[in-house]
BAVORO-341744 format. One record per atom (N, C-alpha, C): residue in one letter; x, y, z. Coordinates in pm, whole numbers, plus 50000, padded with zeros to 5 digits. Last residue first. Layout:
<pts>
AXYZ...
</pts>
This chain:
<pts>
X463355222326955X462765216727075X461245217927071X463735236926725X463735222426714X463145216026838X463595262626834X462625258426734X462595243226721X465725264326998X464415263827062X463365259326963X467655264826794X467665254026894X466305253026961X467015287826654X466935274826588X466855263726690X467445307126849X466125305726789X465985292126722X470115305726906X469165301427007X467785299026946X472285292826649X471425303326705X470425297626803X475365276526722X474025275926662X473155286326728X477515283626878X477715282926734X476385282526661X476735307627136X476715294127081X476905294526930X479095333727216X477755329327182X477815314927132X480755361727353X480685347227338X479265343227311X482135390427205X480985384427271X481015369527248X483875404827053X484095405027197X482955398927274X483805404726778X482805412826849X483005413426998X486075390126689X485565401526613X484705410826698X486605370726877X487705379326834X487185391826763X484075358526893X484665365027011X485755374826971X483795347626645X482925358826680X483465366326801X485685327826673X485875337926568X485025350226597X484635311626870X485795319926903X486065330526798X481795302326976X482265307026846X483405316826869X481535274427185X481795288727177X482335292227039X478825251327176X480245254327158X480405269227142X476455235727395X476825246227302X478325248027296X475625216827587X476005212527453X476495223327360X475405226627856X475565212427830X476145209927691X475015254227854X476165248827925X476455234427882X472665255627713X473865261927657X475105256527723X470965243527890X471265236827766X472505242627701X470945263728085X471445250328118X471805242727993X469815285927958X471215286328000X471775272528030X467115273727914X468005278827811X469455279127851X465905266328164X466245256328063X467275261527964X465195287828326X466285279028369X466755269828257X463085299628187X464265307628222X465455298728254X461325278228174X461855283828050X463105292028076X460785275528446X461495264628377X462055269428244X459325298828493X460655297228554X461445286128488X457015293028348X457855304528311X459255303228369X456035271028491X456445269528351X457335280928306X455375282828736X456445272828731X456955270828589X453235298828651X454465305128701X455625295328700X451385278628571X451795289328480X453125295628524X451045263428801X451635257328681X452155267928585X449785281828972X451115276829006X451795270728884X447355285328836X448245296828859X449665292328890X446325259128840X446565265928714X447545277528730X448145238829084X446975246229036X447325253428907X450235209429012X449825221729080X448555227829023X451275187428880X450255185128982X449705197829046X453095194928676X452285182828660X451095182428755X454315217828773X453645218428643X452715206428624X455465207029003X454375216929016X453595217928886X457415191028887X456355184628964X455175193928983X458995210828782X458325201528691X457185194228763X459945222129018X459045230028935X458315221128834X461605201429110X460455205629190X459455213229105X463545200328906X462725188628936X461455192429013X464605226528930X464005221828805X463065210028832X465835231329174X464505236829152X463825230929029X468185224929315X467395214429250X465985218829218X469785244629411X468755239729503X467925228329442X471325250729189X471985244729306X470975238629402X469355263129032X469955250428990X470605243329107X468875286029186X467785276529162X468345263029118X471325299329179X470805294629308X469715284229289X471505305028902X472485296428968X471985290829100X469205321328874X469385309128795X470365299628862X469525343629046X468465333829069X468735320628997X471385361728968X471775352029070X470765340729083X470185379228802X471105369728741X471505358828839X466985390628811X468075386228898X468935375928825X464535398428699X465695407328692X466855403228779X462695376128886X462615388128802X463885396328811X462765356029070X463445353728942X463475366128854X461195363429281X462645363929300X463395362329168X458675357829175X459055371829197X460565373129214X458815329829178X458665336829051X459055351529065X458925324729452X460065321229367X460005328729234X456335333729518X457505340329575X458755337229493X454765315329376X454695329629342X455895337229397X455395292029513X455775293229372X455765307929330X454215298929757X455665296129752X456165297329608X451545300329680X452235312629720X453745310729724X451005273329629X450915283029521X451655295929554X451205263329886X452135258729782X452165268529666X448995276229995X450345279030047X451405274729947X446935264729847X447165279129836X448555282929889X446975238529932X447415241329795X447685256129777X448245235730270X447185237630171X447805240230034X450365233130442X449085227630485X447975229330383X453555222030398X452565231330345X451175225630368X455095201730485X455225214330558X454165224430514X454665181430306X454035179930438X454125192730519X456165185830083X454805191230082X454125189730217X459105192730019X458515185930134X457105191130154X459365209229797X459735195029786X459105187029900X458615233729893X457815227629786X458115212729772X460665237630079X459275237130125X458365230730021X462875238329909X462765227530008X461345226330060X462305261829773X462335249329698X462205237529794X462555279929984X461265278329918X461195265329838X465295276830051X464255274530151X462905271930085X466625283729813X466785270229869X465675267029968X465775310429793X465485300829686X465565286529741X466755323430022X465315321730005X464985311129900X469245329630139X468975316130085X467485313430070X469665355930195X469265347330307X468875333230262X470075367829952X471225366630043X470925357030157X467455367729861X468435359229795X469665357229883X466385386930037X465895373230041X466875363629974X467765410029958X467915404930095X467455390530105X466915412429689X468335410729720X468535404829860X464135415829724X464675404329649X466135401729685X464095440129868X463585427829928X464105415429858X465125457929679X465825455729805X465385442929874X463125455829477X464515452229450X465275449229579X459965440229564X460855451829550X462295447229537X458655416229595X458185425129489X459105437029467X459365402029815X460015398329689X459595407429573X457655411130010X459035416030011X459735413129879X455315396629946X455335411229940X456755416629931X456185370229992X455745374329858X455765389529844X456605371330268X457745369230178X457385373430036X453965373430354X454885384630378X456085383530284X453085348130277X452425360030223X453315372330239X454555331030433X454885331630290X454195343430223X453295333630681X454615339630661X454945340830513X450935318930652X450875333430671X452205340030640X451815292630613X450805298230523X450745313430533X453615287830827X454105288930690X453105295830598X452755283131084X452915297031041X453225298530894X452645255831121X451495263931163X451555278031108X455135246231037X453945242730961X452745251430996X458005263231004X456955260831103X455645258331030X459595270730802X459705256830842X458675253030949X459305297630786X458625289630684X458665274830717X460965309230970X459615305631015X458825297930910X463195314930815X463285304730920X461925300030967X462175335330662X462505322730596X462665311530698X461885355230859X460715350030790X461005336530723X464575359530935X463575355431033X462385348930965X465835368230699X466245355630762X465225350530860X464325392530659X464415381930558X464765368430621X464475411930857X463305403230854X463475391430760X466235431730945X466705418030928X465595407930917X465335457130945X465275450131074X465765435731064X465325464530685X466415469830769X466445463230906X462925453330609X464155447030561X465365451930642X461125471030722X461225457630780X462465450330730X461485494430565X461735494530709X461965480430763X460715485830309X462075490730332X462415490130481X458055479630357X458975469230312X460415473330339X457015504530419X457115494630526X458005482930486X457075516530169X457865522330278X458035512530393X455245500830016X456685500229990X457525505630106X452695481330155X453185494830131X454715494430118X452265456130229X451715459730099X452145473830059X453105453330485X454135452830381X453545453830241X450715453230629X451595464930638X452625465030526X449695427730573X448975439630525X449855452130529X451735411830694X451365410230553X450685422830500X451695420130957X452875423030876X452565421530727X449195409431028X449425423931037X450625427930950X449735382530996X448775388830906X448875404130911X451625378931202X451975375831063X451025382830966X450115385931426X451285393931392X451685391531247X448255365031430X447795378731402X448965387831364X449985343331486X449145343331365X448705357531330X451095351231728X451965349331612X451155349431483X448925351031900X449545363931867X450465362731747X448365322831906X447385332431857X448045345631816X450675311832015X450185307431884X449245317731824X452655338732157X451795326932165X451315323232025X455925349332033X454625350932098X453885337732113X458335349931895X458335344832032X456995345932103X458005358831629X459025348831663X458775342231798X455995377331632X455915366331536X456885355131571X457005395531809X455865387331852X455695375331759X458965407131645X459355399831767X458235390631814X457325418931457X458275408631414X458755400431532X456025437131620X455255426731553X456155415331506X458155453731699X457485445231799X456605434431737X458805463831427X459755456131508X459065447931617X456455477431337X457015466031264X457935457531352X455555500131466X454915487431500X455615475331438X456265527631445X457205517831501X456625504331535X454965547431311X454895547831458X455705536831524X455225539531047X456005550931096X456045551331248X453325518531036X454745515931018X455625527031071X450975532831076X451335522431172X452815518931159X451005549530848X451075555330982X451515544931085X450705531230635X451935539130648X452095544530790X448085520530697X449275512230681X450575520030703X445785535630703X446505533530829X447865526930810X444615535930457X445125548730508X445925547030637X443705509530428X444865514230351X445455527030409X442915488030687X442565500830625X443805506630557X444175467030807X443335464030692X442935476730617X445375475731036X446195475730914X445385472130791X443495470831232X443695484731189X444475485431058X443815442931259X442535448531218X442695462731165X446505441531348X446075434931225X444785441031172X446255455431586X447095461031481X446775454631346X444565437531723X444115451131695X444935457431582X446175414631745X444925414131670X444405427931633X448185424731910X448535420031775X447285419431687X446595429632135X447295440832070X447685436931927X445755404032207X444765413732159X445435425332087X448245393432283X447455387032179X446435396732120X448925410532489X449735410732367X448995403932251X447075402632678X447005416232625X447785417232496X448025377632740X446775378532665X446565392532609X450435386032873X450445377032757X449165378232674X450765421532941X450465407732981X450295399032856X453345442332785X452045439032841X451915424532885X455625451632659X455655450232805X454345445332866X455345450932380X456675450332440X456625446532588X452655452732329X453425441932265X454785440132332X452145476432467X451615463732519X452365452032458X453365494632295X453885493032431X453395480032495X451675492032077X453095488332064X453705486032201X449365502632186X449385488532144X450815483532128X450225528832219X449885520932338X449855506032305X450605537631954X451755536832046X451465528532171X447805535631863X448845526531814X450075526231906X446115555831953X446085542932022X447275534031984X445495581531860X446775579031928X446845565832001X443355586931705X443205589631848X444485586731926X443955577231458X444135591631480X443975595431627X443195550631498X444605554031476X444855568731503X440425553631525X441215548031635X442685551531619X439645563831276X439385571531398X440265566631514X440225542931106X441005555231095X440855563531222X438275524331207X439695521231197X440565533731193X435565529231202X436285532031326X437795531031311X434485521030965X434555535430988X435335539031114X434535492731002X435425499330906X435575514230933X434735476231303X433885484931223X434775493331131X436805465531446X436235457431340X435275465331252X437525481331657X438275483031533X437695474931418X435975472131868X435655485131808X436315486731672X437365448231922X435975447931878X435575460931809X439825458632009X439765450131889X438345450031834X438965471232243X439495479332132X439485471432001X438325449532400X437245458632358X437705467332242X440895439232439X439905431232366X438765440132317X442035459732592X442605456532460X441615448532376X440405457832819X440445470432743X440995467932603X441005432332908X439665434932856X439585448132781X443735436332981X443325425932886X441975429132825X443675457333173X444395458933046X443925448932940X442095445733378X441725458333315X442375459533178X443475422533449X442095421533401X441665434133329X446035432833534X445895423933418X444475424033363X446965465233604X446115454133646X445755445633525X448195487033510X449085476333558X448285464233603X446985503633214X446795498733351X447765487533385X446915513332962X448185514933035X448095509433178X444365510132885X445355501932816X446715502732886X443115530233024X443035516733080X443985507133009X443575552132862X444115552332998X444125538333058X442125544932636X443585545632630X444215545532768X439515548232719X440015534632697X441525534432691X439305575932723X439185568532849X439735554432835X439615580432448X440565586232542X440515578932676X437405566932346X438745562232311X439795567932405X435385583032456X435485569032499X436875563532466X435855607032325X436055606532470X436105592232521X435335600332056X436655605332096X436865604032246X433545569032023X433645583532025X435035587732073X432185543331956X433565547031925X433695562131911X429505537331989X430325539232108X431725544332079X428365533931737X427855544331826X428805547531940X429755512331623X429765525431556X429355536631651X429205492231809X430595495831777X430655509831716X426425490831798X427065495631921X428515499631894X426055480131545X425565493531572X426205499331697X427095454531581X427785463931492X427325478231516X427485433431829X426575444331795X427305454831712X429275415031921X428505411631801X427605422831752X430855429932111X431285417032055X430585413931924X430205452232249X430705454132112X431095441032044X429455442132498X428505450032419X428915450832273X431755430032594X430605421632562X429605429132474X433375452732628X433815441632543X432615432932500X431945467232812X432185472832679X432585461832581X432115449833031X430805452832972X430965458532832X434855451033076X434225438133047X432875440332979X435125478033134X435725472933010X435195459032975X433665479333377X433295487733263X433865482233133X434955462433552X433605458933510X433185466933387X437385477133577X437385463433527X436005459533474X436515500833694X437165501033563X437105487333498X435595490533937X434645496933846X435225497633704X438045481734043X436975472034017X435935477733921X439415505434081X439875496133978X438805485833945X438085536534120X438035523034173X438375513134060X437905559933983X439195556734043X439235542734103X436325561133666X436225559233810X437565555033867X436415560733399X437175571333464X437105570333617X434675540433337X436095538333310X436965548933376X432235552233405X432725540833484X434225538333459X432055572433210X431975575633353X432565564433438X432135557832972X433195567533003X433215570633152X429755542832985X431055536132984X432165545733025X427795563232982X427835553633092X429205546933100X428305576532736X428435583332864X428585573632980X427935567132480X429165563232549X429265568532691X424605568732481X425665562732402X426865559232488X422335577432609X423585583732646X424765578932565X420335563132441X420205576732492X421565583232518X421535539432310X420405547032258X420415561432310X423685527332424X423675528332279X422515536632226X423325528532699X424595533032643X424525534932493X420775519032757X421105532832791X422345537632719X420975493032654X419905501932611X420275516432635X423115481632786X423195483532642X422165493632594X422455477433049X423275489233017X423305491932868X421005454333043X420365466433094X421125478933055X422855436632935X421555438432870X420845450932917X424965437833116X425135443232981X423795445832915X423935424733332X424275438833347X424395445333211X423655399833220X422465406733269X422725421533283X426365394633165X425405395433055X424135402733099X427475392933413X427825404433332X426855405933216X426225368933491X426065381133570X426355393433486X427095350933302X425675353933311X425455366933385X429795350433363X429375355333234X427895359033236X429735339233617X430185353033605X429765358833471X428865313533551X428045322233638X428445336733623X429435307933199X429685306133341X428795315333422X427655293632924X428235304832996X428425301733143X428645266832723X427705271432826X428335282432907X430625258732563X429535266132500X428525271132601X434095259032603X432785256332663X431735264732596X436585264032520X435705257832423X434305255332479X438675290632557X437665283032629X436685277432529X442135291632460X440735293532434X439845285532526X444755287532464X444235295932573X442735297832560X445375273932233X445185266032355X444615274232469X443615283931935X444665285632037X444345278232166X442915270631655X442225271031783X443275271831892X442595279331311X443415277231430X442565278131553X442445271130965X441755274331089X442655271131207X443245276630673X444055274130790X443355279330914X442155278530391X441975267330484X443055266230589X440665310230344X441775301430317X441795290730426X438215318730435X438565321030296X439735312130254X436155298030646X437395305230623X437675306930474X432745304430682X433725295030629X435005302730600X431195314930989X431685317430853X432675306830812X429775319331225X429595306831152X430045308531007X430715343231330X430395332431421X430275319131348X432125368131240X432145354931176X431895343531273X433115387831531X432555385731398X432575371031362X433975388031796X433315399731744X432635397431611X435395366731870X434135368531940X433335379731877X437725369831761X436745363531674X435385363431740X440025384531838X438675388131882X437655382631785X442255375031731X442285377131875X440935381331927X441895373531462X441785361131536X441885363131686X440035393831258X441015393731365X440845381431452X439765380030932X439115385831049X440065384331166X440845366130727X440875380530718X440025387230825X440495339130792X441845344730779X441845359830785X438235329531042X438395334730907X439745341530899X438485300531248X438625314831225X438715317931077X435985276231331X437285280031274X437305294631238X434005283331631X434155278431496X435515282531442X433885295631870X433705281131873X433895274931736X434345321731978X435125316031869X435075300831874X433915321432336X433635325732200X434555318732104X434065319932615X433455308932539X433075313132398X435595342432690X434165341232724X433445331332633X438255340032646X437475348332556X435985345632570X439785343132967X439515336232842X438715345432755X440025360133181X441245355433118X441015347032994X437485369133262X438635377833270X439835373133190X435515349533219X435285363233178X436585370833167X436555324833305X435965325933173X435735340133127X437615329333578X438475329533460X437755330433327X436985338933849X436045339333736X436825339633605X439085337034022X437855330234061X436825330133949X441055353033923X441195338633901X439925331033937X440305378034020X440145375133878X440165360133854X441065376434285X439645377934253X439375374434108X443805374834244X443105363934312X441635364434281X444325399034125X444525386934046X443835374934111X443755416134344X442975416834222X443095404134141X445715408334528X444305406934563X443445406934438X447965415434384X447765401334418X446305398834454X447765442634377X447575435334252X447345420534279X446225463134599X447035451034593X446745443534464X444435483234601X445785486434555X446655474134544X441365489634540X442115477534570X443525479434515X440395520334685X440835512934568X441575500634613X437825541434797X438805531234832X439115522634711X437585574034650X437025561134690X438135551134716X438925604234791X438925594134686X438285581234736X439175622334988X437905622334918X437815611334813X441735618235081X440635616635176X439285615835107X443435623734868X443225609834905X442045608035000X443665643134632X442875644434754X442475630734804X445315643834417X443935639634394X443055642234515X447695650134535X447085659734444X445615656434418X448135627034675X447945639434752X447325650234664X448505609734465X447305608234548X447055620634633X450965618934374X449785620334288X448505619034370X452595612034592X452485626034549X451205628034468X452325584334596X451905592134713X451705606834676X453445578034351X452035575234374X451505583234493X456095584334397X455345592434302X453845590334322X456695564134580X456845578334619X456015587334527X456245541134429X455445543634549X455515558234593X458205543034232X456785543534195X455925547134316X461005564134282X460275551834315X458785553634282X463015579734028X462045580334138X461345566834159X466475577133970X465135573133925X464145573034041X468225607434060X468035592934069X466635589334019X470155633533908X468875628333962X468835613133960X473465641234029X472575637133921X471285631233978X474295669134225X474105654734217X473125651334106X476275695734084X475075690534150X474985675334132X478245708933953X478625700134063X477445694634139X477655723233731X477425729833860X477855721333978X478305706133523X478905719533527X478775725933665X476745683433577X478205682533570X478855696033585X474125693533564X474615687533689X476145686833690X474045701233297X473905711333401X474425706033535X474235676433173X475295686333152X475255697033260X471795665533257X473055659233298X474225668733280X470015683233130X470005681833276X471315675733325X470615678732858X470815692032917X470865691433070X469795652132831X471215655732813X471525669232876X467065656132870X467815647332961X469305650332953X466405672032652X466315677632786X467095669132887X466885653232445X467605666032447X467585672232587X465095632732495X466535630232511X467335643132518X462285626232599X462885639232567X464395638232592X460275600032474X461445604132553X461985617632505X456775604132463X458005602932383X459175607632468X453545592632484X454705596432564X455965593732482X450125599732443X451375595732379X452545601032461X448155607032629X447895595932537X449175590832470X447995627032820X449005616532841X448875604932740X447655660432805X447145648432739X448245637832744X447155683333084X447955676332982X447225664232924X445395712333119X445365698233157X446085690233048X446105745733245X445925735733138X445925721633196X446745763833442X445345760333424X445075749933317X449365767433495X448775776833400X447305773733371X449925746033661X449915759433718X449265769533625X447635719033569X448935725333585X448775739733635X445795693333694X445665706933642X446955714333672X446225658533601X446415670233688X446115683233615X444235631633570X444845641833485X444995654533567X444155597633654X444155611333703X444855620333603X444175569733662X443135576633588X443025591233625X446215556033773X445185560833866X444055568133794X447795551133552X447285539833629X446135544033721X448415577433471X447625568633385X447005557133462X449925586033686X448685593033655X447795584533565X452075567933659X451215567533778X449885574433750X453175576233412X452695562533431X451725561633549X453925602233468X452915599833364X452305585933381X455865596833659X454695604733696X453565602833595X457775583533510X457065576033613X455795583633657X458785604533350X458025593633290X457205585933394X458285638233433X458995625833466X458155614033418X457225657633145X457075652533281X458075641333305X456475684632935X457435674232970X457295670633117X453805692532702X454545694132826X455495682332849X452385685232469X453595693232457X454385695232584X450285667532460X449945681732470X451165690832472X451525642432463X450865647132341X450585662132343X454675646432642X453355640632620X452695647432501X458075637932680X457105647432626X455785640232602X459975630432966X459225625532851X458195636032810X462985624833154X461935633733104X461295628232977X464125608833391X463765603933258X462635612733203X464705625933607X465635615333570X465395610333427X464275659933687X463795648233614X464925638733579X464025673534008X464825672533888X464505659433816X460605678634119X462005674934138X462695673734003X457875680834114X458645692834150X460125689634175X456085661734030X456915658534147X457735670334197X454795677333822X454055669633922X454885667134046X456575690433655X455455698133709X454665690633817X460005684733712X458735678533672X457595686633732X462505707733607X461705701833714X460405696133659X463755721033409X464355708333447X463535701033553X462515745233384X462205735333280X462835721833308X463605759733595X462255754333609X461925743733505X466995752533685X466015758733594X464665751833605X467575749334042X467755744833903X466735751633814X468525761334312X467555766434216X467905761834074X470465748234464X469185751634525X468135755234421X472615744734292X472055733234361X470665736234416X473155770334208X472715760434111X472055748634179X473965782434445X472735787234381X472195777034283X476285768534492X475185767434587X473885772034525X477845775734266X477515761834294X476335760634387X477985803834279X477415797334161X477015782934191X479145808634532X477795813434504X477185805934385X481655796534509X480725792334614X479295796234579X482865810934302X482655796434290X481595791634390X482965836734409X482235834134285X481915819334271X484625832834633X483245837434652X482405834334529X487025825034511X486355816034605X484895820134623X487645847834357X487445834634291X486685825234383X487985867134550X486905868534453X486605855134385X490225856634684X488955858034754X487795859234657X492175857634488X491795844734543X490445845634612X492295884934451X491875876234340X491425862834392X493205893534699X491895897834649X491395888934538X495695882034711X494645877034803X493265881034753X496965897034509X496825882434494X495735877034584X496745922334617X496085919434489X495885904434472X498215918634849X496775921434860X496055918034729
</pts>
């Protein structure tokens, strides 16, 4: 009996624990929206944890649910909750419960729409193919830059939204670019005229009386077409109107714009990103935009967004990085790696803006350390061979060469040989300023490095530097002359100096029989 009793108690205990666990998982393991066990839990800005797909759907539909406690979550930032995910998997293993499967987007969308009250919601164009077809009928507005940037770009202005500034400015440095995705037509299209008329009437109300109210209301509309028209109008309004940029960049407009940056519809996301670039051109808006939590969304666009959206995201990060207070924050938030990837594999326009963003970010030492850990030295030196990018990439190399870790990594990646080869083949350098920056990078690498002398001699740097002294700018000649002095002494010692062995026996130091001062004096 005792044995049977033990067996019976063990069977009852096992049955109850497993069945109870399967039916009633801990509440913190359930998504507040789908009410199911979470497959990929993610923490949002307001501190709650949701299934990631639920957050994505709510963002796409512009819906913010009201939770059981009456609070409304903030979906502006989404961070994986790895600790909770591990806890859920451990709980499933211990209780014998089935592990959660990734939820389908369509299933979650149905749940969210039921929460929104689908019967009262306006009709939405849910077919992305339908939307893209409609967009293709008016490409100058939706997929080009609306016939803007007809003049060469200024280096220190965002090249993804030159529609916003410097209409007739002379570039500070002579590398103007005209991306192939650009519309060179100077005459507006029919669709541009239509939106322009709408913009002219809306500009008065949005910038004078209600400021951002009109835009926020339309961007929060559940109709995707209304969202699309709202961001197109915002983009056109902030293109050249500096007062509108300052007036419209409010906290609630940035929050509404963030929701559209996550849109799955190309026209909405592209124009939202372009409007953000325009807003970021106002100096007082730069810090405000970063503090609003926009940078993680721009990073996500660089990784997963549409091609033109990525161009604008790179331009926005470049514009925001111009503000000193933003540099460290942008690096901490993880922008360096996607920018480096965009520099390698993006479009012509996004590569240019990514390079300039990296240049401004690497003015901060903490970002130099981070980017060197990503293996940037070899990538940047490889891109120096690209004539279109060399002028911008060498600026980043100069920044990295200023720190000890950067110098070591660049020397390991054959930076001396690469820079000397670029100076030797002047056709790869599109301007005297680029040549000057290559010399500056070599000069920085020569500081405190015993390896530099040997690497420079092996690369044939003496002949190249002498040519710079003869034909370069004043700044380049000065730096080249200093490096030649560094290289000349040891080389002459190797060629003609004899070792004073008596001194070696006495002092343990090898030296030329003739003093260096005398030898340099005769020279």
